[in-house]
C-alpha positions in Angstrom: 4.1 93.7 77.2 4.7 97.4 76.7 5.5 100.4 79.0 2.0 101.7 79.0 0.9 98.7 80.8 3.1 99.8 84.1 1.4 102.8 85.6 3.7 103.4 88.2 5.8 106.9 89.0 8.7 106.9 91.4 7.7 108.7 94.8 9.9 111.5 95.9 12.9 110.6 97.6 13.2 111.9 101.4 15.3 114.9 101.5 18.5 113.1 103.6 18.6 110.5 101.3 18.8 112.5 98.2 21.7 114.7 99.9 23.5 111.4 100.8 23.2 109.8 97.1 24.6 113.3 95.9 27.7 112.9 97.9 28.4 109.7 96.1 28.1 110.9 92.5 31.8 112.0 92.3 33.4 109.3 94.2 34.7 105.5 93.2 31.7 103.8 94.6 32.9 100.4 93.4 36.0 100.9 95.7 34.5 102.7 98.4 31.7 99.9 98.8 33.1 97.0 97.2 30.9 94.2 95.8 33.6 91.4 94.9 32.6 87.9 95.5 36.1 86.9 97.2 36.2 89.8 99.5 32.7 89.3 100.6 33.3 85.6 101.4 36.4 86.5 103.2 34.8 89.4 105.2 32.0 86.7 106.2 34.5 84.4 107.4 36.4 87.0 109.4 33.2 88.3 110.9 31.8 84.8 112.1 35.1 82.8 112.8 33.5 80.1 110.4 34.8 78.6 107.1 32.6 76.0 106.3 30.0 76.8 103.7 28.5 73.4 103.3 27.1 72.3 100.1 28.8 74.1 97.0 25.6 74.4 95.3 25.6 78.1 96.6 28.5 79.6 95.0 27.2 79.6 91.8 24.3 81.6 92.3 26.2 84.0 94.6 28.7 84.9 91.9 26.0 85.6 89.4 24.2 87.9 92.0 27.3 89.8 92.8 28.2 90.2 89.2 24.8 91.5 88.4 24.8 94.1 91.0 27.8 95.6 89.8 26.8 95.3 86.0 23.0 95.6 85.9 21.5 97.0 89.2 22.7 100.7 88.7 23.1 101.0 92.6 23.0 104.4 94.1 25.4 105.2 96.9 22.8 104.1 99.8 21.4 101.2 97.6 25.0 100.0 97.1 25.6 99.9 101.1 22.3 98.3 101.4 23.2 95.5 98.9 26.9 95.0 100.5 25.2 94.6 103.7 22.5 92.3 102.2 25.1 89.9 100.9 27.3 89.6 104.0 24.2 89.0 106.2 23.1 86.1 103.8 26.8 84.7 103.7 27.0 84.9 107.6 23.7 83.0 107.7 24.7 80.4 105.5 28.1 79.9 107.7 25.8 80.0 111.0 23.5 77.5 109.7 26.3 74.8 108.6 27.9 75.8 112.1 25.0 74.9 114.1 24.8 71.4 112.2 28.6 70.6 113.0 28.2 71.9 116.7 24.9 70.3 117.3 24.7 66.8 115.5 21.1 66.2 116.8 19.6 69.0 114.6 19.9 66.8 111.7 17.2 64.3 113.6 14.7 67.2 113.6 11.5 66.2 111.9 9.6 68.7 109.7 6.2 67.2 110.5 3.3 68.1 108.1 4.1 71.9 107.5 1.2 74.1 106.3 2.7 76.1 103.1 0.9 79.1 101.7 1.2 79.4 97.8 -0.1 82.8 97.1 -1.1 84.7 94.0 0.7 87.6 94.8 -1.0 90.5 96.9 -3.7 88.3 97.5 -4.0 89.1 101.3 -1.6 86.2 101.9 0.6 88.3 104.2 -2.2 89.3 106.7 -3.6 85.8 106.4 -0.2 84.3 107.4 0.0 86.8 110.4 -3.5 85.6 111.6 -2.6 81.7 111.3 0.8 82.5 113.0 -1.3 83.4 116.2 -1.6 79.5 116.7 1.1 78.3 119.2 0.8 75.2 117.1 1.8 76.5 113.9 5.4 78.0 114.2 6.6 80.4 111.9 9.9 81.3 111.2 10.5 85.0 112.2 12.0 87.8 110.3 14.9 88.0 112.6 15.5 84.1 112.9 15.9 84.1 109.3 18.5 86.8 108.9 20.5 86.0 112.0 19.6 82.1 112.7 23.1 81.3 114.6 23.2 80.4 117.2 19.7 78.4 117.2 17.1 80.8 118.9 16.3 79.2 122.6 12.4 79.2 123.4 13.4 80.7 126.8 15.2 83.6 125.5 13.8 84.3 122.5 11.5 86.9 123.1 14.3 89.2 124.4 17.1 88.1 121.7 19.3 91.0 120.8 19.3 90.2 117.4 15.7 91.3 117.2 16.7 94.8 117.6 19.5 94.6 115.0 16.9 93.0 112.5 14.3 95.8 113.4 16.7 98.6 112.4 17.5 96.9 109.1 13.8 96.1 108.0 12.4 99.2 109.1 15.2 101.2 107.3 13.2 100.1 103.9 10.2 102.5 104.8 13.0 105.3 106.1 14.6 104.9 102.4 10.9 104.8 100.7 8.2 106.1 103.0 5.6 104.8 100.6 6.6 101.3 101.3 5.0 101.3 104.5 1.8 101.5 103.0 2.5 98.6 101.0 3.9 96.1 103.2 4.5 96.0 106.8 7.9 94.9 107.9 8.9 93.8 111.4 11.5 91.7 113.0 9.1 90.0 115.0 6.5 89.1 112.0 6.9 86.0 110.3 8.2 86.4 106.7 8.2 84.7 103.6 10.6 81.7 102.7 12.2 83.7 100.1 14.2 85.2 103.0 15.4 82.0 104.4 16.3 80.5 101.0 18.4 83.8 100.5 21.1 82.4 102.4 21.6 79.7 99.8 21.4 82.2 97.0 19.0 80.5 94.9 15.8 82.6 96.0 13.4 85.1 94.3 14.2 87.6 96.9 17.2 89.0 95.0 15.1 89.1 91.8 12.4 91.1 93.7 15.0 93.5 95.1 17.3 94.5 92.1 16.8 94.5 88.5 18.9 91.9 87.5 18.0 90.1 84.4 21.1 87.8 84.2 20.2 86.5 87.7 16.5 86.4 86.8 17.7 84.2 83.7 19.7 81.8 86.0 16.5 81.3 88.4 14.5 80.5 85.1 16.7 78.3 83.2 19.3 76.5 85.4 18.7 77.1 89.1 18.7 73.9 91.3 15.5 74.6 93.4 15.6 71.2 95.1 19.0 72.3 96.6 17.1 75.6 97.8 14.2 73.9 99.4 16.5 71.4 101.0 18.7 74.3 102.3 15.7 75.9 103.7 14.5 72.7 105.4 17.6 72.7 107.1 17.3 76.0 108.2 13.7 75.0 110.0 15.6 72.4 111.7 18.1 74.7 113.1 15.2 77.0 114.4 13.0 74.0 115.6 16.1 72.4 117.7 15.8 74.8 120.8 12.5 76.0 120.5 10.1 72.9 119.1 7.2 73.5 116.8 4.5 71.4 116.3 3.8 72.3 112.8 5.6 75.0 110.6 3.4 77.8 108.7 5.3 78.8 106.0 4.7 81.3 103.0 5.6 82.6 99.9 4.1 83.6 96.5 6.9 82.2 94.7 6.0 78.7 95.9 3.6 78.7 93.2 6.1 78.1 90.8 7.9 74.9 92.3 4.8 73.2 93.8 6.3 69.5 92.6 9.7 70.1 94.1 8.1 71.6 97.4 6.1 68.3 97.6 9.4 66.2 96.9 11.2 68.0 100.1 8.1 68.1 102.2 6.0 65.1 101.2 3.4 65.4 103.7 3.0 69.0 103.7 -0.5 70.8 103.3 -0.7 73.9 100.5 -3.0 76.6 101.0 -3.6 78.8 97.7 -4.8 82.3 98.3 -6.7 83.8 95.6 -7.7 87.5 94.6 -9.2 89.2 91.6 -6.2 89.0 89.3 -6.6 92.1 87.5 -6.3 93.9 91.1 -3.6 92.0 92.2 -1.4 92.4 88.9 -1.7 96.4 89.4 -0.8 96.0 93.0 2.3 93.5 92.1 3.6 96.4 89.8 3.4 99.0 92.6 5.4 96.9 95.0 8.0 95.8 92.3 8.5 99.4 91.5 8.9 100.4 95.0 11.5 97.9 95.9 13.7 98.2 92.9 13.3 102.1 93.8 14.8 101.5 97.3 18.2 101.1 96.0 18.6 102.5 92.3 17.6 105.4 90.4 17.4 103.4 87.3 13.5 103.3 85.8 11.7 100.0 86.2 12.5 98.1 82.8 9.5 96.3 82.0 11.1 94.1 79.1 13.5 92.7 81.8 10.7 91.9 84.2 8.0 90.8 81.5 7.8 87.2 83.4 7.0 88.9 86.6 5.0 91.8 85.6 2.8 90.6 82.6 -0.9 89.5 83.0 -0.1 86.5 80.6 2.7 85.4 82.5 0.5 85.4 85.6 -2.2 83.7 84.3 0.3 81.0 82.8 1.5 80.4 86.4 -1.7 80.1 87.9 -2.8 77.9 85.2 0.1 75.7 85.4 -1.1 75.1 89.2 -4.4 74.0 87.9 -2.6 71.5 85.2 -0.4 70.1 88.3 -3.6 69.4 90.6 -5.4 68.0 87.4 -2.7 65.7 86.3 -1.7 64.5 89.6 1.9 66.2 89.4 0.8 67.5 92.9 -1.5 65.7 95.5 -5.0 67.2 95.2 -5.8 66.0 98.5 -3.1 68.1 100.4 -4.1 71.2 98.7 -7.0 73.8 99.5 -7.7 77.4 98.9 -9.0 80.6 100.5 -10.3 83.5 98.9 -9.3 87.1 99.6 -13.0 88.1 99.3 -13.8 86.1 102.1 -10.9 87.3 104.5 -11.7 91.0 104.0 -15.7 90.2 104.8 -15.0 88.1 107.7 -11.7 87.4 108.7 -12.3 84.9 111.8 -14.7 82.9 109.6 -12.0 82.7 106.6 -9.6 81.5 109.1 -12.2 79.1 110.6 -12.7 77.7 107.0 -8.9 77.0 106.7 -8.8 75.3 109.8 -11.5 72.8 108.6 -10.0 71.9 105.2 -6.7 71.3 106.9 -8.1 69.1 109.5 -7.3 71.4 112.3 -9.5 72.3 115.3 -10.5 76.0 115.5 -11.3 77.3 119.0 -12.9 80.2 120.4 -9.5 81.0 121.9 -8.2 81.1 118.5 -11.2 83.0 117.2 -10.4 85.9 119.9 -6.6 85.8 119.2 -7.6 87.0 115.7 -9.9 89.5 117.0 -7.7 91.1 119.3 -4.9 91.0 116.9 -6.7 92.8 114.2 -8.0 95.3 116.7 -4.5 96.2 117.7 -3.5 96.4 113.9 -3.3 100.0 112.1 -5.5 100.8 109.6 -4.9 99.5 106.3 -4.3 96.2 107.5 -5.0 94.3 104.3 -2.4 96.5 102.4 -4.4 99.3 101.1 -2.6 101.6 98.9 -2.7 103.6 95.7 -2.3 102.0 92.4 -3.7 102.1 88.9 -6.0 99.6 87.4 -6.1 99.0 83.4 -8.6 101.1 81.8 -12.2 99.7 81.4 -11.2 98.7 77.5 -8.7 96.3 78.6 -11.1 94.4 81.2 -12.7 92.4 78.4 -9.3 91.1 77.3 -7.8 90.5 80.9 -10.9 88.8 81.9 -10.2 86.2 78.9 -6.8 85.7 80.0 -7.6 84.9 83.7 -10.7 83.1 82.9 -9.6 79.6 83.4 -8.1 80.6 86.5 -11.0 82.3 88.1 -13.3 79.8 87.3 -11.5 76.8 88.7 -10.8 78.4 92.0 -14.0 80.7 91.9 -12.3 83.8 92.4 -14.8 86.7 92.1 -14.3 90.0 90.0 -13.6 93.0 92.3 -13.7 95.3 89.5 
C-alpha cells in the first residue's frame, strides 16, 4: 500500500491547543510529564490504595506500550498529558477490578449468559446499531464510564447519578475539544455503551492503544505473541464486576476487532451469539482512514505513516480479515448457527425493521415498545446519526480492482455496492 491510497489531511488545530503545545517545545517533556512504567505503577497504587494487579500477564504489554509511547508515538505536549492520564486510568481500573473480586467473592459466581456480541466491519454502522440495541432493558451494555471507572462495582439504585459519570464525560468529550472534526466521525458520551476494546485496555492487551497512537512495536506484539485468551478472560471478569450489583439478563457487546479473534471469543463465551455488520467495504475503507488519521492527530503532530499501519489500513488486509471470517464459518472453527448478519444498507433504509430482523435471527421477541424506543431515540439524535462525514473514495479506475479484492466477502454476505 502506497501513500497515495491514504487521502487524509490533518484538520487545523484549535488556537488554544496550538498555543499550549508551543509552550512545551523548549521544555524537558519527558521529565515534566513522565512515562515510566515503575513510576506509573507506583502512582496508581498510591492513588487507589490497592497493590494487587492479579494475573501478571498484563505487565509485558503494559511495558511495551509505555516504551512505545516514549520512543515511537511522537507525542506533543497535550498528547503526552493525555497518554499519561490514559495509562494511570487503566492501571487504576485493573487494580479496582481485582480489589472488587477480593472484597466480594460472590462476583466470581456471576454467570455471563448468552451475550450478544457485535463483530463489525469497521465503519459499518455498528456504533448506532449498538446504541439502538442497547435501548432494550434485557440487553445490558457496559457504558463508557463503567469501563473507565469500574471500582467500586456500580449499583443499580445509584447508577444514574454516579459521580464517576461527570469525570468520564469530561475526558471523553475532551477528544472533540482537541480535534473538533472528531465529533462528526464518532459521538462520545460517558453514558453511552462503548466498545469492548476500552474494557480490555485495562489489561493492556487491546486494540484500543493501536488505534490511538502510532506505536508499531506494540502492534507487532498484538499480531505475533499477544495472549488474547487472557484479554477476553479479563474482560469477562470486568463484566462480572459490572453485573454484580446491577444484574443484566444478557450482555450486548461490540468491537470491530472481534472479527480477528472469533475462535477465542467462543472459547471464553461458548454460548455467545455473534452479529456481523456489513457495509460496502470500499466506502468503509475510506472512512476508516479518516478515523485513524484523526485519532492519531489528537495526541501527535507526526504524519500518519502508512507503512506502519498497512495491516490496519490496506484494502487487501481488510479483505483478508473478512475472508478469514468466512473460512471460520465454513470450516466449523466457529459455530455457524450462533452467527448472523445485518447490513448497513438495511439500517439506513429502515432502522426499526433492521433491528426487528436482528431480534428474529437472535431468537428474541421484538415488541412495539421496543420499536417505539428506537423511534424516540433517533428522533432525539442529532443530524448525522449514522456517522456522516467527509472522506475520500478511491478514484473510479481503482474501483474494479477493489471490487475484485472484496468480491468473496460481498458475495458471501450479500453486501450491496454504495458507489
